[in-house]
C-alpha positions, 0 to 999 in steps of 0.5 A, spaced: 393 502 877 393 500 870 387 501 865 386 493 865 380 490 869 381 483 872 375 479 870 372 474 875 368 468 874 362 465 877 356 469 881 359 476 884 355 478 890 353 486 890 356 489 897 356 496 895 352 500 889 351 507 887 344 508 883 344 514 879 337 517 878 335 514 885 329 518 886 326 516 879 321 510 878 325 505 877 331 508 881 327 509 887 325 502 887 332 499 886 334 503 892 329 500 896 330 493 893 338 493 894 337 496 901 332 490 903 338 485 901 343 488 905 347 492 900 350 499 902 347 504 897 349 511 895 344 515 891 345 520 886 340 525 882 340 531 879 335 534 884 335 533 892 332 527 894 329 524 900 332 517 900 333 511 905 340 511 904 346 517 903 344 521 897 348 526 893 346 532 888 350 530 882 351 533 875 353 527 871 355 530 865 361 533 869 367 529 868 369 526 874 363 528 878 362 521 881 370 519 882 369 521 890 363 516 890 366 510 887 371 504 889 373 498 886 367 494 890 362 499 887 357 496 882 354 502 878 347 502 876 346 507 871 338 509 872 339 516 870 336 518 863 331 522 860 327 517 858 322 520 853 321 519 846 317 525 844 321 530 848 327 527 845 324 528 838 322 535 840 329 537 843 335 532 841 340 536 844 338 536 851 337 528 850 344 528 847 347 531 853 343 527 858 343 521 855 350 520 852 354 525 855 352 523 862 354 516 860 360 517 857 362 521 863 360 515 868 364 510 864 370 514 865 369 514 872 368 507 873 374 506 868 378 509 873 375 506 879 375 499 876 368 497 878 362 494 875 356 497 871 349 495 869 347 500 863 339 500 862 338 500 855 331 500 851 327 495 847 326 502 842 333 501 840 331 495 835 329 496 828 321 495 827 322 490 822 325 485 826 322 478 827 318 477 833 320 476 839 326 480 839 332 476 841 339 480 843 342 479 836 336 483 833 338 488 828 338 495 831 336 501 828 333 507 832 327 511 830 328 517 835 333 521 838 332 517 845 333 510 842 339 513 838 342 515 845 341 508 848 344 505 842 350 510 843 351 508 850 350 501 848 356 502 843 360 505 848 359 500 853 361 495 848 367 499 846 370 500 854 369 492 855 373 490 849 378 496 849 379 496 857 376 490 860 371 494 863 365 489 867 359 492 864 353 488 863 347 491 859 340 490 861 335 492 855 329 493 859 322 493 855 316 496 858 316 497 866 310 499 870 307 498 877 307 502 884 311 508 883 310 510 876 307 517 874 307 517 866 307 512 860 301 508 858 298 504 863 299 510 868 295 514 863 290 509 861 288 509 869 288 516 869 283 517 863 278 512 866 278 515 872 276 521 869 271 518 864 269 511 865 264 511 859 270 513 854 277 512 853 281 514 847 288 511 845 293 514 841 294 510 834 290 504 832 290 500 838 294 495 835 301 497 838 304 491 842 308 491 848 312 487 853 310 489 860 314 487 866 312 489 873 317 494 877 319 488 882 321 484 877 325 489 873 329 491 879 330 483 881 332 482 874 337 488 874 340 484 881 340 478 877 344 481 871 349 484 876 350 478 880 350 472 875 351 476 868 357 476 864 361 482 863 360 485 856 353 481 855 346 484 854 340 481 856 333 482 855 329 484 861 322 483 860 316 477 861 316 475 853 309 476 853 306 480 848 300 485 850 296 489 845 294 496 847 286 495 845 286 489 850 290 492 855 285 498 855 279 493 856 283 489 861 284 495 865 277 498 865 275 491 867 279 491 873 277 498 875 269 496 874 268 499 867 268 493 862 263 496 858 267 502 856 268 505 849 275 504 847 276 509 841 283 509 837 285 516 835 289 514 829 294 519 831 302 517 830 307 518 835 314 521 832 319 516 834 314 510 836 316 503 835 309 500 834 310 493 836 315 489 841 316 483 845 322 479 848 325 473 847 328 472 854 331 465 854 338 468 855 336 472 862 333 465 864 339 462 863 342 466 869 336 464 873 331 470 872 324 469 871 318 474 872 314 472 878 309 477 878 302 475 874 300 481 869 293 482 872 296 482 879 301 487 877 295 491 874 291 491 880 297 493 885 298 499 880 291 501 879 290 501 887 296 505 888 294 510 882 287 510 886 289 513 892 287 520 894 293 524 892 292 521 885 284 522 885 286 529 887 290 531 881 297 530 884 300 526 878 307 529 877 
């Protein structure tokens, strides 16, 4: 078997998938989505996980660790990552091992198996001085080791596509939220308001802008890229709607029944954080994807889930 992939055109249905990071927020939702569509799914994670599909504990940084689990029908959704900007600033070496070395080892395995791969990147790879909304061709300049690792992953994906013809598609994900989330801004705001419905503090000046995509739309989008995207291409996976942090906090408080809450920006700056981003989603719309979950509807679902007894009792992680 040589190192050149056979390029295919048109829609390419997913019949068998391997999901790394299968017990994580997005990975777990993706496993459920694929199983509901009748896809044969294998889950992989660094720790034992209870999944509705066969699962394996695998150190993804180990060369060839995925080889026994792959064949040429497999689509790899590489959802495993150490997705934490603050932690990456604190310990860039750990971030490099988990996000760069693991991606390289997976690329080598998928090259040997001649299979397809979806690589999730992040909006934080972009230069904060880019004009908004961000297109796929916006200038890349990472501000954190985590973002640098994702840029490295994107570069390796592009190189493997060009050097070996590897069928790799990049899903540049913006801010995913929803049922199942256990950290990030929306989770933290809901928890803070549950604790103190009279006053909530916001890190920064409150003028930060994000583009929030509900988890159901995120996993649908990954499926669209896998089946209708083109090898070697990258796609912004987002809603294209800017949301200011101050407005987000007010909306969440109102949906929780506390419209008069005092919102206090702390002015604290998070190292490595990008202050403003939202996407141009014209490219992913051209392959048939459009977000379906209204932002307020998605927030209501998320708030309801985060208000269940196990969260109110303090079980957040």
